[in-house]
N, C-alpha and C positions, 0 to 999 in steps of 0.2 A: 387449460386444454390438456388432454391426456396424451401421454407419450407411450406408444405401444411398441414392444420389441418385435422385430421381424420374425418370420418363421424360422429363418436360418439362425438368428441369434438365440431364439428360444430353444432350438435343438442343441445349440452349443452349451447353453446354460444347463440343460437337463443332462448333458453328457457328464456333468460333474457330480451327479447324485451318487450317494454311497452304495457300496455293494449290497445286493439283496433288496433293492428298491422294487416297487410294484412293477410287474410285467404289464404288457399292453392289454391283456384281457382282464386285469384287475381294475377295480374302481380307482379313480384318481384320489390321492390324499387331499385332505383339507388344506387350505391355504391360510397363512397368517399375514396380516397387514402390518408392516413395519413403517411407521410414519416418522419422517425427519423434517426439521426446519433448519435451514442453513443460512449463514451470514458470512460475509467476508469484508475485509478492509474497512472495519468500523472506524478506525483512526480517532477514537476518543470523541466522537460526535454525540455527546450527551443530548444536545438540543437538535431540533430539526434544522435542515439546511436546504438550499436551493436544489431542485431536481427538475430537469427538463426531459420530457419523454413524450412519445406518441401513444395515447391510450389504445387498448386493443380495438382493432377494427377501424381506426382513424389514422389518416395520414397527417393530420394537423397536430403539431407539437404543442404542449402546454408546459408551463413552469409553475411548480408548486413548492411549498416548504414541506418536505417529506422526512419521516423518521422521528428521532427523539426517543429516549429510553422509555418514557411513559407509554408512547404509542406502540413501540416494539413489545414492551412487556404486556400490554393489553392484547395485542394480536396473538402472542404466544399463549397467553392464558385462555383466549378463545379457542385456539387450536387444541389445547390440552383438554378442554371440555369435550371435544370430539374423541380424543384418545389420550387417556391419562398417562400412557406409556411413551408418549412422543419423545423423540431424541432431538435436542437442540445442539447443533454442532457448528463449527466455524472453520474458516480456511485462512487464518492468519491476519496480521496487521490489525489486531484489535486496538492496539495502542501505538503511539508514535506519530509524529506529524499531526498532533492533536490540537484542537482549539484550546485557548487559554483555560477555559472552564475545567478541562481535564488535566492539561499539562502543568498548570501552576501547582497542582497537588500531586505531582509525580505519577499521573495517570491512575492513581489509586481509585478515584471514583468510577472509572470505566471498568476496572477489574471487578469492583464491588457490584456495579450494575449487572454485569454478566453473571455474577454469582446469584443475584436476586432473580434473574430470569431463568436460572437452572441450566446454564450452559454445561454440557457434559465434557466436551473436548474441543480443542482447536489445534490446528497445525501452527507451528511457529511461522511468522512472516519475517521479512527482512527488517521491518521496523521494530520488531521486538528486540533487535540487537542495537538499537540506536544509542542506548546508554551503557552498552557492554553486557557481557554474559553474567556478571555479578548482579546487576540490577534486574536482568531477566529472571534469574533464579530467585531473587527476592520477591519479585512480583508473583512468582509461582508459589513460593513457600511462606512468604510473609516476613515480618520483621522490619526494623527501622535502620539497619546498617546499609546506607545508600550513598552512591556518589553524588546524590542531590539532597544533602541534609537539610537544606533550607525549604525543601518541598515535601520530602517524605515524612509521613506520619504527622503532618501538620493539620490536615483536615479532621482526622480522628486518631487518637493514640492507639497503639497496638495493632497495626495493620496485619491482618491474618493471611493475606495472599489469596490466590485464585482457588476457588473451590472446584474448578474444572482442571483437566489435564492438558498441558501443552505437550504436543507430540512432534517428533522430528526423527524419522528413521535415518536421515542422511547427514546429520550433524554430529561430528565425532571430535572428541578431545584428542589432540595430537599426542599429548604426554601419556595418556592412559589407554587410548584406543577405544574408550567407552563412549556411548552416546551422551551428549550433553543433557538431554531430557529423554524420557522413554520414547521409543519409536511407535508404540501401539498400545492399545488397551482393548479389552473385550467387555461388552455390556450385554447383559441378559435381558432380552425384550420378549415378553410373551412366550418364554421358553426357548427362544432362538438366540444363539450366541452370535452377536454382531461384532465383528472385528473392525475397529477404527484405526487407520494407519495414517500417520502424519508425515509430511515432507515439506521442505522449503526449497525455493529455486537454488540450483547448484551455483548459479551465477551471483549469489548473495555478495561475495567479495567485491563485485563491481558496483554495488549499490549500498554498501555499508562503509562506515568509517573503519579504516584498517586497524586502528588500535582497539576498536570495540569487538573485533572478531579474532584478535590475536590468539594463536594457539588452537584454533578450531579448523577442521577440514569440512568442506561441503562436498558431498559425494554425489554421484549420478543418482537422480531421483528414482527412475524406474528400477534400476538395479537394487537400490537400497530397499525399495518397497517389496519387490519380489523376494528378496533375501529373507524377510521376516515371516513369510507365509508358513513355512514348515513349523516354526515354533508356535505360531498362532493356532495352527491346526492341532498341534499336540496339546494345546490348552483348550481345545474344543470349539474353536471358531468355525462357524458354518457359512456366514455371509461376510463379505469384505467390502468396506467402504473407504475410499481414499480421500483424505483431506489434504490438499496440496496448495501451497502458496506459489503458484505459477499459473499463467493463464494464456488467453488468446483474444481474438477479436473476430467479429463478423459484421457485415453490413446489414444483417437481417434484424428484425425487431427483437427487443429483449425478451418478449413473451411468446415468440413464435416457437411452437413445438412441432418438430424440432428443426433447428437450423441445419443447413446442408454445407455451409461454406466456412466452417471454423478454421481460422489460421492462427499461426503463432507457435511458440515453443511447446505449449501443452500438447499439441497434436502428436509430435514425435514421441513424447513421453508416454502418452496413453497407448500408442501403438506397440510399445515395448512391454506393457504390463501383462502379468499372468492372466490367462483367459478367465480365471475364476472371479476376477474383479469386474463387476458390472456397473458400478457407480463411482464417478470421480467428481468431487466437489472442489472447485478451483477458486483462485483469487488473484491478486496482484495487478491484473490489467484494468481493474475498475470498470469492467463491462458486464452488462447483464446479458446472459444467453442461456438457451436450452438446446443443446446440440447432441449429435451422435457421432462418435468416431469409432470405426470398426465395430459397430453394433453396441458400443457402450454408451451409457448416458454421461454427458459431461455438462455440468451446470456452473453458473456464476450469478451472483445476485447484486450486480452493480457495486456500490460502495457507500460508506457513511450511514448505513442503516436505511437507505432509501427503499430498499427492496428486500424481501425475504423469499427464499426458495422453499416451496412446499413439495415434499417428495414422498411418494408412497411406493414401497417395495412389497410386492405380493410374493411371499416366500413359502416353499414347502418346508414345514418345520422338521420333518424327519431327515431330509437330505440337505436342506439349505439351498436348494435350487431356486433361483430367482425366476419366477414365472412371468412377472409383469412389472413394469415401472410406470407410474404416473408422475408428472412433474409440472409445476406451475410457478412462475415468478409473480409475486404479489406486491404491489406498490403500497408502501406505508404512508398513505395519504391521510391528511387531517380528517377526522370524522369517520374513517373507515372502520376503526376499532375503538372501543371505549378505553381511554387511557387507564393504565394500571394505577390504582390509588396509592399504593406503597411507593412505587417508582416515581410517581408525580410528586409525592411529598419529599422523597429523597432528592430529586432534582431541584425542587424549590429550596431545600436547605443548602445545597451546594451554591445555588445562585446567590442566596443571601450572604453566605460567607465570602463569595468572590466579587460581588458587585462593586464594593468600594475600591478594591485593588484594580479591577479591570477598568473602571471608569476614570481613573486618574488621568488627567490630560498630560501628555508628554511633549506635544508640539502643536503649533498652529501654522498651517500652510495655506496658500491661496486657492486651493482647489475647492470647488463646489460640488464635485462629483468624484467617484472613486478613481484612484490612480490604477490603471489596468495592467494586468500581466499578459494580455492578449498580444501576440506578436504580429508585426507587420509582415508583408510578403517577403521582405528581406531577412526576417528572423529577429527583429528587435522590438522590445516592448518599453513603454514609458516607465513601468515599475522596475523593469530590469535595469534601465539606465540609472534610475534613482539609487537602487541598492548597490550597483557597481561603483557609482560615484561616492557613495557613503563609505564603502570599503577603502577606496583610494584615499579619501580625506583622512580616515582614521589611521592610515599607515604612512602618510606622506613623510613624517619625521624620520621614518626608517628607510627613506630613500626609494619608496615604491613609486614606480612609474605607470603601472598598468594594474587594474583589478578586474577579476572575472567573477561572475555569478552563474551557477547552474540553474536553468529554469525550473527543474524539478524541485528545487528547494524553495521556490516561491509558491506558497500553498494557496494564497487567496489574493484578490485585489485588495489594495489599501483603501478601506472605507474611511470616510471623514464625517465628522459631525457638523453641527451648526457653526458657521463662520470659519470652516476649515480646521476645526479642532480635531486632533488625532489623539485617541485614548491609548493607554497601554494595551488594552485588550485588542484594539484594532491593529496596532503595530505587531503585536505578538502573533496574531493570526496569520500574518504574512510570512514571518520567519519563526516557526515554532520549535525548530530542532535544538536551539541553543548551541549551534556551531560556533567555533572560534575562528579568528582570522589568522592565517599562516602566511608569512612572507618568505620569499625564496629568490634565488638567482636562477634565471632561465636564459639559455642562449637564444639568439635570434632564430636559429634553426629550429629549436624546440618550441619557441613561441609560434612560429609558422606551422609546425607539425601539429601543435595543439588545435589550432583553428582548422586545419585540414581534417582532423579527426571528427569534426562536426558532421561530416558526410560519410565517414568510414564507420558505419554502425553495424553491430552484429545482426540486427534485424532489418537493416536497410533504412531508408528515409534519412532524415536530418535531425539534429539536436543542437540548437544554436545557443552558444554561451552568450550571456549578456556582458557587455564590456563597458569600461569607464570611458569618459569623454576624451581621455588622452590617447585612445587607440581607435584607428579607423581602417577600413579596408573595403574592397569590392569583391564580389564573387560571381561566377558564371556557371549556371547549371548545366551548360552544354559541354563544359570541360570534364575530363576524366576525374573520378574520385582520386583524391590525393594531389590534385592539381587545380582545385576549384578557385583558389585565390587568383585574382587578376594580377599578373606580374607588375610589380612596382606600386601596387595600391596599398600594401600593408605599411602603416606608419604609426609611430609613437611620437606624440606631441608634434605632429606634422612632418616628421623626418622619416624617410624610408628606413625600414628595419634592415639591419646588417646581420646576416646569419652568424657572423663570427663574433659579434659583440654580445655583451651580457646585459640583461634587463632585470630590474627588480620588480617582482610580481607579487600580488596578493590574491588569495582565494580562501574560501572557508576550508576547514580542515578536511572535510569529506572530499571536496574537489581536489585539494592540494595533494591528496594521497592517490590521485588517479581515478577517483570515483566517477561514476556515470560514463565509464569507458573513455577516459582521457589519460592514457598511460604516459603521454609526453609530459604532462604536468608532474608526474611522480619522479621525473628525472631532475627536478629542480634541486639545487645545492644551496649550502649556507642557509638552511631552513631555520625558521624561528616561529614558534607558536606564540602569538602576542597575548593569548589568554583573554583577548577582548571578544565578546560575543558579537556576531554579525547584527543581532537585534539592537544591541547597545550602540553600535556604530550608526545604524540607520536612525535611531532616535536622536542621537547627538547631531547628525547631519541635518535632520529636519529642523531642529532647534536653531541651528546656525544659518540655515538657508530657508527662511519662511517664504522667499520669493517663488519656491517651487509650487506651482499651482496650475490652474486651468490652462494658462497659455503654454507653459513649458512642459507640462505633463500630459496634455491631451493627445499627443502623438509622439512616437519615438523620434530621436534627434538625428537620424540618418548617419549614425556612426558606421552602420553596416549598410552596404548598398548592393542590391542585386542588379546586374547589368542585363541579364536575360535568363 
């Protein structure tokens, strides 16, 4: 469906034409079509994955297996037949939290797949920082000096790095004051100089491991973007496109052009941008939308390669004025595009190298169906229970009494094979980050504060930590934020928590550093990183407790209770 700029927005765009442009009595200058295809939050999904959506014109949702690098490559090849000068761009999180097929090779296959598809540029996303800035720069520039030596350069020797540019105008090295990666680049398309500007959410420190971003500052997104425009203009940039890893949400269909009710942090950022910026390609929130904010086009293409955004900008080549914008979100459904043969062969090669490792059985449990991460009304999930219990069991010898797990770190349901066999690949898909378990002392008061912070969220709503069987409490939605816990209900091993006492707590290193906006956990003392991965703890626990199955894992275990 076409997205048309309003008369007022068109007038605003034309106001930025260069001095000496045609007057009203002169014929209009010819237009040039700049075609872009945009992707966000790919997260190493080399293969297709489950996608539920309502097709255009239908209120009935359907679930398909969408995406996969062969299908994406085929679609982009088809689009390039229409316009050989097409720009393929992305809005961050190309890697990180990836399925095993990518993560077991240090995400090098995903970088190479983007190279093969001709990606031009991507903003950094918060997950590009998962393994630290050194690994991020290795993925950009190539080489094998990696904090993951057992994974890097193992699929193929001599990793050459990204053929595209990572961009982030708002990420600065504290020691030098310089950008970690370039903030922008200019691409010549049909004689028009298109300026691509990248940014990542300023709130990255709340969703990244503290050690991974040490020495970096994350600045205001809009201010950083606006600041680079003069230098870009001096280099001849005529049209500006923002690639930003921050997003929003709307209840409107992913393919509605355009939505009217976009909400979330991206809205305030867009409103602060220089008027010359007419197109903002977003990510992070994993939502598909085609919206308008203050007359600007704001897009997002779902996640995991399920959808690609097709964008056409009609531009005056002399002045750079954007006359019109068309935009469409296209589902990467099976059969919609002929798979790219080269990428299909590449994917098959990765599968062949990976199959034996991924298929290795690591445990057998009694489940005949997936152990789910879906939360109950109270905020507890069967899989969250299992992971928290595994962390507790792995750290019991260090005196740990309570273990926490953040739900955002549980990336998929735990699938099981025949007779309840769990493979390494199935377990790794649940906990792909490679986080380690940290133990610490936390006062009863800070333990209570940690739980209260589940409702004290920057964007509102709730975010429920998964807890080990040793901890229980009840909460009341009618009580004020900061006082949601029912008095007297918070207990450790059945004993009411004493604010003045000390409790030994375990959590993954991301959460232990206050990640996901739990600053009370960062106040823990006598901290020790066990260097045990949460994945290893989960596998060990399943081996030791094969009784976990359909009966015990079909529903959460009521450690968390909602009274109203």
